[in-house]
Backbone bond lengths (Angstrom), bond angles and torsions (degrees), N, CA, C in turn:
res aa  C-N    CA-C-N  psi(-1)  N-CA   C-N-CA  omega(-1)  CA-C   N-CA-C  phi
1 X - - - 1.470 - - 1.531 109.50 -
2 X 1.322 115.53 122.45 1.459 119.44 174.12 1.526 107.35 -70.98
3 X 1.310 115.84 154.62 1.459 119.09 -178.37 1.533 110.16 -70.19
4 X 1.327 115.83 123.33 1.462 119.39 176.23 1.522 109.42 -69.52
5 X 1.332 116.82 161.69 1.461 121.11 -176.26 1.516 111.00 -131.34
6 X 1.329 115.84 142.02 1.454 121.61 175.49 1.524 106.87 -103.96
7 X 1.326 117.03 121.19 1.467 120.40 -178.66 1.527 108.26 -94.56
8 X 1.323 115.70 107.86 1.464 119.02 179.19 1.523 108.32 -113.59
9 X 1.329 115.89 174.85 1.457 118.78 -178.39 1.513 110.62 -137.98
10 X 1.326 115.05 168.72 1.457 119.83 178.24 1.525 109.68 -79.57
11 X 1.332 116.41 -8.34 1.456 120.46 -171.84 1.526 107.72 -170.29
12 X 1.323 115.23 178.81 1.455 119.42 172.96 1.532 107.40 -86.01
13 X 1.312 117.51 158.35 1.479 122.37 -179.74 1.518 113.43 57.29
14 X 1.329 115.39 35.89 1.468 119.09 -179.95 1.537 109.83 -97.54
15 X 1.331 116.14 -5.61 1.463 120.58 176.35 1.517 114.46 101.16
16 X 1.332 117.18 24.75 1.485 120.68 -178.69 1.528 111.53 -59.21
17 X 1.338 116.00 -39.73 1.467 119.69 -176.20 1.530 110.68 -63.15
18 X 1.333 116.33 -45.37 1.469 118.91 -177.85 1.521 111.83 -70.71
19 X 1.322 116.50 -33.49 1.461 119.38 176.45 1.535 108.90 -67.20
20 X 1.321 116.98 -43.00 1.472 120.83 178.57 1.527 109.82 -61.94
21 X 1.329 116.54 -41.95 1.474 121.14 179.98 1.536 110.80 -63.57
22 X 1.331 116.31 -45.50 1.470 120.42 -179.99 1.521 112.18 -62.27
23 X 1.329 115.93 -42.83 1.474 120.06 178.02 1.528 109.29 -64.40
24 X 1.332 115.94 -40.63 1.469 120.88 -179.71 1.522 112.32 -60.20
25 X 1.329 116.42 -43.81 1.473 121.47 -179.78 1.529 110.27 -62.16
26 X 1.341 116.91 -49.84 1.470 120.32 -176.70 1.531 110.94 -63.88
27 X 1.329 116.88 -46.03 1.475 120.20 -179.07 1.529 110.51 -61.43
28 X 1.342 115.87 -41.91 1.477 119.39 178.69 1.525 110.45 -62.48
29 X 1.338 116.56 -43.09 1.468 119.80 -179.56 1.532 111.72 -70.40
30 X 1.347 116.83 -16.04 1.469 120.57 175.24 1.535 109.73 -83.46
31 X 1.321 116.34 -0.64 1.465 120.50 179.06 1.516 113.92 89.94
32 X 1.349 116.62 14.36 1.470 120.22 178.85 1.524 108.73 -93.30
33 X 1.327 116.01 131.57 1.467 119.76 175.81 1.524 106.61 -79.49
34 X 1.337 115.28 101.21 1.459 119.48 -174.25 1.533 110.80 -107.20
35 X 1.321 115.06 132.26 1.459 120.52 177.02 1.519 108.90 -106.34
36 X 1.326 116.36 159.83 1.464 119.89 179.74 1.527 110.18 -128.78
37 X 1.326 114.46 158.54 1.463 119.82 178.52 1.524 108.85 -156.87
38 X 1.321 115.87 143.33 1.471 121.10 169.26 1.523 104.14 -132.59
39 X 1.345 116.80 97.44 1.460 120.48 -171.68 1.528 113.71 -52.69
40 X 1.351 116.06 -44.88 1.462 120.90 178.73 1.521 108.71 -122.99
41 X 1.318 116.33 134.11 1.461 120.20 172.23 1.522 106.94 -133.37
42 X 1.338 116.20 157.66 1.458 119.31 -176.61 1.517 110.42 -149.95
43 X 1.315 115.29 160.71 1.465 120.21 178.25 1.516 111.32 125.10
44 X 1.328 116.07 -152.64 1.465 120.57 179.88 1.519 108.74 -88.69
45 X 1.317 116.76 127.60 1.469 121.09 -179.36 1.525 110.42 -69.35
46 X 1.336 115.66 142.01 1.462 120.51 175.63 1.533 108.69 -72.68
47 X 1.326 115.27 153.80 1.476 119.67 -178.41 1.526 112.14 -68.60
48 X 1.359 115.82 -38.16 1.472 117.15 179.69 1.519 111.37 -134.92
49 X 1.331 115.40 162.82 1.465 119.49 -176.60 1.517 110.50 73.86
50 X 1.325 115.71 -152.73 1.465 119.77 178.25 1.524 110.21 -62.32
51 X 1.318 117.41 144.57 1.477 121.21 177.59 1.525 109.78 -60.83
52 X 1.331 115.90 -42.13 1.464 120.42 -176.08 1.529 111.48 -90.72
53 X 1.333 114.91 127.42 1.470 119.72 177.96 1.535 110.30 -64.17
54 X 1.346 116.31 -34.59 1.470 120.60 178.90 1.527 110.52 -58.94
55 X 1.336 115.63 -43.79 1.469 120.78 -179.93 1.522 110.14 -62.93
56 X 1.315 115.95 -39.82 1.468 119.75 179.52 1.526 110.54 -62.83
57 X 1.340 115.73 -44.07 1.472 120.70 -178.64 1.530 110.92 -62.84
58 X 1.339 117.53 -48.15 1.469 119.24 -175.62 1.536 111.88 -74.96
59 X 1.340 117.02 -31.33 1.473 119.41 178.34 1.524 110.34 -68.28
60 X 1.335 115.55 -40.59 1.468 119.99 179.25 1.522 110.07 -63.90
61 X 1.322 116.25 -40.73 1.469 120.81 -178.91 1.522 111.19 -63.22
62 X 1.326 116.58 -41.30 1.472 120.58 -177.61 1.530 111.68 -87.86
63 X 1.342 115.25 -7.41 1.472 121.80 -173.77 1.520 110.15 53.45
64 X 1.320 114.99 43.39 1.473 120.94 178.21 1.519 107.07 -104.52
65 X 1.322 116.64 129.38 1.473 117.86 -179.10 1.515 110.25 -119.85
66 X 1.310 116.34 53.87 1.467 120.45 178.66 1.530 109.74 -80.20
67 X 1.333 116.83 156.29 1.466 119.27 -179.32 1.531 112.63 -62.47
68 X 1.334 114.12 146.26 1.467 120.77 -178.57 1.530 112.29 -56.00
69 X 1.333 116.36 -35.49 1.477 119.73 -178.62 1.527 111.84 -61.87
70 X 1.333 117.26 -24.04 1.473 120.58 177.71 1.528 111.42 -91.28
71 X 1.345 116.29 -46.28 1.474 118.19 -173.87 1.522 112.94 -77.41
72 X 1.324 116.79 -25.49 1.461 119.64 176.76 1.527 108.91 -142.51
73 X 1.352 116.08 76.88 1.468 119.87 -175.82 1.526 114.26 -57.68
74 X 1.334 117.29 -27.28 1.471 118.59 179.99 1.517 114.05 -138.47
75 X 1.319 114.32 127.91 1.465 121.24 178.41 1.528 107.79 -123.54
76 X 1.332 115.50 128.94 1.469 119.76 178.86 1.532 109.62 -107.24
77 X 1.313 116.28 137.99 1.472 121.46 -175.24 1.528 113.74 -73.37
78 X 1.331 117.24 -8.09 1.474 118.77 178.04 1.529 109.31 -118.34
79 X 1.310 115.47 146.53 1.472 119.44 179.79 1.529 108.37 -76.72
80 X 1.326 115.32 89.96 1.464 120.33 -177.23 1.519 109.29 -155.53
81 X 1.327 115.91 168.10 1.466 119.64 176.58 1.526 108.76 -67.17
82 X 1.354 118.04 158.72 1.470 119.94 176.53 1.531 111.89 -54.77
83 X 1.334 116.39 -36.33 1.466 120.62 -179.04 1.542 110.50 -64.84
84 X 1.339 115.76 -47.89 1.470 120.28 -179.77 1.529 110.60 -65.38
85 X 1.337 116.08 -39.85 1.471 120.17 178.33 1.535 109.97 -61.90
86 X 1.311 116.15 -39.68 1.475 121.72 178.64 1.531 109.65 -60.93
87 X 1.335 115.47 -46.72 1.461 119.81 -177.72 1.536 111.48 -68.12
88 X 1.340 116.33 -37.37 1.469 119.12 -175.86 1.528 113.10 -86.03
89 X 1.336 116.68 -40.94 1.470 120.26 -174.66 1.522 112.50 -99.35
90 X 1.317 115.65 -5.81 1.481 121.84 -176.31 1.543 111.70 60.32
91 X 1.347 115.77 31.69 1.471 120.38 176.57 1.515 107.23 -107.72
92 X 1.309 116.91 108.72 1.470 118.87 -175.79 1.537 111.00 -75.93
93 X 1.336 117.80 132.47 1.469 120.30 175.62 1.531 110.87 -59.35
94 X 1.347 115.19 133.24 1.469 120.41 -174.90 1.530 110.44 -102.25
95 X 1.305 116.31 80.84 1.468 120.71 -176.95 1.541 112.09 -62.45
96 X 1.348 120.49 -45.67 1.476 119.09 179.65 1.532 113.19 -58.50
97 X 1.348 116.93 -37.05 1.473 121.28 178.17 1.519 110.02 -64.16
98 X 1.336 115.90 -40.62 1.466 120.55 -179.51 1.522 110.43 -64.70
99 X 1.320 116.38 -43.87 1.469 119.99 -179.58 1.526 111.39 -66.42
100 X 1.334 117.72 -37.83 1.471 118.36 -179.83 1.531 110.63 -74.04
101 X 1.352 117.48 -32.80 1.479 120.45 175.90 1.522 110.04 -64.69
102 X 1.334 115.83 -41.75 1.473 120.39 178.88 1.530 109.88 -61.29
103 X 1.326 116.34 -43.65 1.462 121.47 179.83 1.529 111.26 -60.34
104 X 1.326 115.70 -43.33 1.481 120.37 178.95 1.526 110.41 -63.20
105 X 1.325 116.78 -43.50 1.469 120.57 -179.16 1.526 112.04 -64.87
106 X 1.341 117.30 -35.16 1.475 119.31 179.34 1.531 110.70 -65.28
107 X 1.327 117.26 -24.08 1.478 120.28 178.07 1.529 111.38 -80.24
108 X 1.337 116.65 -18.87 1.471 120.75 -177.82 1.531 112.73 -93.01
109 X 1.317 117.09 -18.59 1.476 121.08 -174.51 1.524 111.52 -131.79
110 X 1.360 114.97 161.32 1.476 120.54 177.62 1.526 110.76 -73.10
111 X 1.327 114.85 -29.76 1.463 120.00 -172.62 1.526 108.66 -155.84
112 X 1.326 116.50 144.87 1.466 120.35 179.06 1.526 111.03 -116.79
113 X 1.334 115.62 140.47 1.454 121.74 170.04 1.526 105.79 -111.02
114 X 1.323 116.57 115.62 1.467 120.82 -177.54 1.523 108.01 -108.35
115 X 1.329 116.21 118.26 1.466 119.26 -179.65 1.523 109.93 -92.64
116 X 1.312 115.21 127.70 1.462 120.10 -179.80 1.517 112.67 -77.28
117 X 1.315 114.96 -167.18 1.463 120.85 178.75 1.519 107.77 -132.22
118 X 1.331 116.34 124.33 1.466 119.49 -178.30 1.517 111.70 62.57
119 X 1.322 116.17 -148.91 1.465 121.12 178.42 1.515 111.20 -87.73
120 X 1.317 115.80 -176.26 1.464 121.30 -171.57 1.539 113.90 -72.64
121 X 1.329 117.08 -21.45 1.461 119.82 178.43 1.531 112.15 -103.42
122 X 1.323 116.89 20.77 1.470 119.67 175.13 1.530 107.70 -59.68
123 X 1.341 117.60 125.05 1.463 119.23 -175.90 1.526 113.38 -77.04
124 X 1.327 115.13 137.53 1.465 121.61 177.48 1.527 108.39 -105.49
125 X 1.326 115.77 -54.96 1.471 122.15 174.47 1.526 107.19 -127.34
126 X 1.302 117.19 -179.26 1.468 119.71 173.68 1.537 107.06 -63.21
127 X 1.323 118.54 124.21 1.478 122.51 179.62 1.533 113.59 60.82
128 X 1.320 117.57 28.97 1.476 120.75 175.99 1.527 105.86 -142.81
129 X 1.347 114.50 115.76 1.467 120.67 -172.54 1.531 110.10 -118.66
130 X 1.330 115.82 -179.69 1.473 120.10 175.16 1.530 109.40 -54.80
131 X 1.350 117.21 -37.04 1.469 120.47 178.81 1.538 111.37 -56.59
132 X 1.338 116.26 -42.32 1.475 119.98 -179.79 1.526 110.57 -64.08
133 X 1.336 115.52 -38.04 1.464 120.48 -179.26 1.537 110.66 -65.30
134 X 1.335 116.36 -45.38 1.480 120.48 178.97 1.534 109.32 -60.24
135 X 1.325 114.71 -44.15 1.468 121.44 -179.49 1.534 110.24 -57.63
136 X 1.331 116.32 -44.07 1.471 120.27 -179.16 1.528 112.30 -71.49
137 X 1.322 116.49 -26.43 1.475 119.75 177.50 1.532 110.88 -77.88
138 X 1.339 115.11 -16.49 1.478 122.10 178.77 1.539 112.70 57.19
139 X 1.336 115.75 45.01 1.468 119.16 178.42 1.535 109.53 -129.43
140 X 1.347 116.57 154.29 1.469 118.92 177.09 1.526 111.13 -75.44
141 X 1.312 115.48 166.23 1.460 119.24 -179.26 1.520 112.35 -120.68
142 X 1.323 114.11 158.06 1.465 121.96 169.82 1.516 104.74 -116.62
143 X 1.326 116.84 133.76 1.466 120.52 -179.74 1.530 109.09 -101.36
144 X 1.325 115.81 122.99 1.466 120.66 175.75 1.525 106.84 -94.78
145 X 1.336 115.13 126.15 1.458 119.80 179.34 1.518 109.30 -126.71
146 X 1.314 116.90 166.49 1.466 119.03 -179.92 1.520 110.19 -105.66
147 X 1.329 116.41 -175.42 1.471 118.14 -174.77 1.518 112.97 -110.09
148 X 1.342 117.02 0.26 1.474 116.31 -176.79 1.531 111.51 -80.25
149 X 1.321 115.86 162.05 1.455 121.66 -179.44 1.531 108.93 -60.02
150 X 1.343 115.61 135.07 1.470 120.26 -175.67 1.510 110.90 110.22
151 X 1.328 115.27 -15.78 1.462 119.54 -175.85 1.532 112.83 -70.20
152 X 1.336 117.25 -28.86 1.467 120.25 -178.89 1.536 109.19 -63.76
153 X 1.313 115.94 -45.26 1.462 122.17 177.41 1.538 110.45 -57.92
154 X 1.328 116.71 -50.59 1.465 120.99 -178.29 1.528 112.06 -63.17
155 X 1.330 115.81 -38.11 1.471 119.28 -178.22 1.527 110.66 -70.26
156 X 1.334 116.64 -42.93 1.468 119.79 178.82 1.530 109.64 -61.00
157 X 1.328 117.22 -44.40 1.476 120.32 -179.87 1.533 110.68 -61.61
158 X 1.322 116.13 -40.50 1.475 120.29 -179.55 1.530 110.56 -64.80
159 X 1.327 116.42 -45.18 1.471 121.16 178.60 1.533 110.13 -62.19
160 X 1.337 116.59 -43.10 1.475 120.62 -179.97 1.530 111.21 -61.30
161 X 1.329 117.43 -39.45 1.464 120.30 178.54 1.532 110.41 -66.92
162 X 1.329 116.88 -37.05 1.470 119.82 176.74 1.528 109.51 -63.36
163 X 1.329 116.35 -41.07 1.482 120.31 178.59 1.526 109.81 -62.33
164 X 1.325 116.28 -44.35 1.464 121.69 -178.96 1.534 110.73 -60.08
165 X 1.321 116.56 -39.86 1.472 120.74 -179.14 1.535 112.50 -91.35
166 X 1.332 115.13 5.39 1.483 121.26 -179.86 1.531 112.56 56.31
167 X 1.329 115.28 44.79 1.474 121.26 177.21 1.528 107.03 -99.43
168 X 1.332 118.54 121.48 1.470 119.03 178.04 1.534 111.03 -67.64
169 X 1.340 116.39 132.70 1.461 120.34 177.96 1.523 108.29 -103.87
170 X 1.329 114.91 117.65 1.467 121.66 -177.30 1.528 110.99 -72.80
171 X 1.320 115.70 -33.16 1.461 118.58 -178.73 1.516 111.14 167.61
172 X 1.323 113.78 174.89 1.469 121.68 179.61 1.522 107.81 -114.78
173 X 1.328 116.76 138.91 1.468 121.16 172.43 1.523 107.24 -118.05
174 X 1.332 116.13 126.55 1.465 120.43 179.39 1.527 108.31 -90.93
175 X 1.328 115.88 123.55 1.451 120.44 176.25 1.526 106.23 -96.75
176 X 1.320 115.29 101.51 1.465 121.12 -170.68 1.525 111.57 -89.70
177 X 1.346 116.23 63.21 1.472 117.80 -178.65 1.524 112.72 -104.57
178 X 1.330 117.34 -12.15 1.472 117.44 173.80 1.518 108.21 -125.77
179 X 1.287 114.67 120.36 1.469 119.86 -172.19 1.536 111.19 -61.41
180 X 1.308 115.34 139.00 1.455 120.11 178.60 1.509 107.79 -163.20
181 X 1.322 114.49 -95.92 1.462 120.89 179.88 1.516 111.47 -75.32
182 X 1.344 118.02 145.27 1.470 118.85 164.74 1.543 106.01 -63.51
183 X 1.315 117.41 130.62 1.468 121.79 -172.15 1.529 112.57 -59.06
184 X 1.341 116.14 -37.36 1.477 119.58 -179.14 1.532 110.32 -59.44
185 X 1.333 115.99 -44.80 1.473 121.12 179.95 1.532 110.73 -66.95
186 X 1.335 115.28 -43.67 1.461 120.04 -177.88 1.528 110.69 -62.71
187 X 1.324 115.71 -43.80 1.470 120.97 179.66 1.530 110.28 -60.05
188 X 1.339 115.45 -48.39 1.472 120.85 -179.97 1.534 110.57 -59.15
189 X 1.345 115.91 -48.46 1.469 120.28 -176.38 1.525 111.77 -65.06
190 X 1.326 116.97 -44.33 1.473 119.55 -178.72 1.525 110.99 -62.81
191 X 1.346 116.48 -42.78 1.471 119.38 179.97 1.522 111.17 -65.34
192 X 1.344 116.45 -43.40 1.465 120.06 -179.56 1.525 112.06 -65.69
193 X 1.331 116.39 -41.25 1.463 120.57 -173.88 1.528 113.84 -80.10
194 X 1.339 116.78 -29.05 1.478 118.60 -176.19 1.525 113.10 -107.30
195 X 1.339 116.57 -21.60 1.464 119.46 -175.00 1.524 112.56 74.48
196 X 1.343 115.44 10.71 1.476 120.60 -179.42 1.528 108.32 -104.99
197 X 1.342 118.35 134.04 1.469 118.53 179.77 1.535 112.61 -67.65
198 X 1.334 115.95 141.58 1.466 120.13 172.14 1.530 105.52 -90.58
199 X 1.331 116.22 118.13 1.472 120.74 -174.87 1.522 112.49 -78.37
200 X 1.335 115.73 -15.37 1.453 119.02 178.75 1.509 111.41 152.92
201 X 1.327 113.65 179.47 1.459 120.67 -179.31 1.521 108.24 -133.04
202 X 1.335 116.01 134.38 1.463 120.82 -177.41 1.525 109.13 -107.50
203 X 1.351 116.74 125.66 1.469 118.72 178.66 1.537 110.45 -74.31
204 X 1.310 117.42 170.06 1.464 120.66 175.11 1.525 108.29 -62.29
205 X 1.330 117.02 130.68 1.476 120.57 -176.41 1.519 109.86 -112.83
206 X 1.341 115.33 123.54 1.475 119.62 177.23 1.520 109.77 -87.39
207 X 1.332 114.96 -45.12 1.462 120.80 -175.68 1.529 109.63 -92.19
208 X 1.328 115.70 108.87 1.468 119.05 -175.69 1.526 112.61 -98.37
209 X 1.334 116.06 25.42 1.458 119.07 177.51 1.527 109.58 -71.01
210 X 1.331 114.77 161.60 1.463 122.17 176.77 1.519 112.59 -48.98
211 X 1.327 115.14 -51.85 1.467 120.80 -174.82 1.529 110.82 -63.11
212 X 1.325 116.24 -41.05 1.457 120.85 -179.14 1.528 111.23 -67.42
213 X 1.340 116.78 -47.60 1.476 120.19 179.13 1.525 110.43 -60.67
214 X 1.338 115.86 -43.59 1.462 120.63 -178.85 1.526 110.64 -60.02
215 X 1.329 116.21 -46.53 1.466 120.75 -177.95 1.533 111.13 -64.19
216 X 1.326 116.43 -49.28 1.464 120.83 -175.32 1.532 111.75 -66.55
217 X 1.330 116.69 -43.33 1.471 119.30 -178.13 1.529 111.49 -70.93
218 X 1.332 116.79 -38.23 1.470 119.24 179.45 1.530 110.87 -64.04
219 X 1.327 114.61 -37.82 1.459 120.37 -177.57 1.542 111.27 -73.64
220 X 1.333 117.22 -33.97 1.465 120.47 -169.51 1.531 116.54 -105.22
221 X 1.330 116.88 -11.65 1.471 119.22 -177.20 1.530 110.27 -116.65
222 X 1.314 116.46 138.01 1.463 121.80 178.40 1.540 109.36 -82.89
223 X 1.325 115.83 91.15 1.477 120.37 -176.92 1.528 112.55 -72.03
224 X 1.334 116.58 -24.20 1.476 119.29 176.77 1.534 109.56 -61.12
225 X 1.331 115.00 -48.02 1.467 121.09 178.68 1.527 110.95 -65.36
226 X 1.307 115.04 -39.29 1.462 121.00 -176.89 1.525 111.18 -63.87
227 X 1.319 116.10 -37.34 1.471 120.43 -176.45 1.513 114.02 -94.62
228 X 1.330 116.80 -1.85 1.471 121.13 -175.94 1.522 111.71 -65.33
């Protein structure tokens, strides 16, 4: 079994879904049977297929057709953290269901890509955050960060929280969709300040086809380090 990975971010809307999709395409084309999961999703449900558009995007990329109850055990009708959804909708987050779904999926695939929700301290229950969930899944994480000014602060805080919860960080991926730092400087600074390798930087992608994602991710991400 290859080591599964939890894709987290420094914030919400940092591009975790597209990074997960790109990694899924490349790993699949490398001949790895890759499964995907997004334990919690929220927002407006799609009319057909998976309720969550994110799940549809990452499942298509990995060509994984697992049942929705496994890949997305909980969907909230409002765009909010699981904790806020619980308080507003009275729907309690089902952590044991998520952990058992993850376990089942690891038996069906060589490797799992688990996409988080929001940043690493997104609350799930009182005193139980995304960090606690990663810890219970016993898998390393990849941190997706952006390139705009302010990202160094957010990335350092995210790495520090991983250290506090003893979560191994496999690397950082810079999603370069909003101009800010020159990437060379940002990469150098993040590596020096956090001690975590930057696996690469992904430019803004217009064409999200298989071939395009495969080409761009293979060229820009160090998969040797990622799979080590």
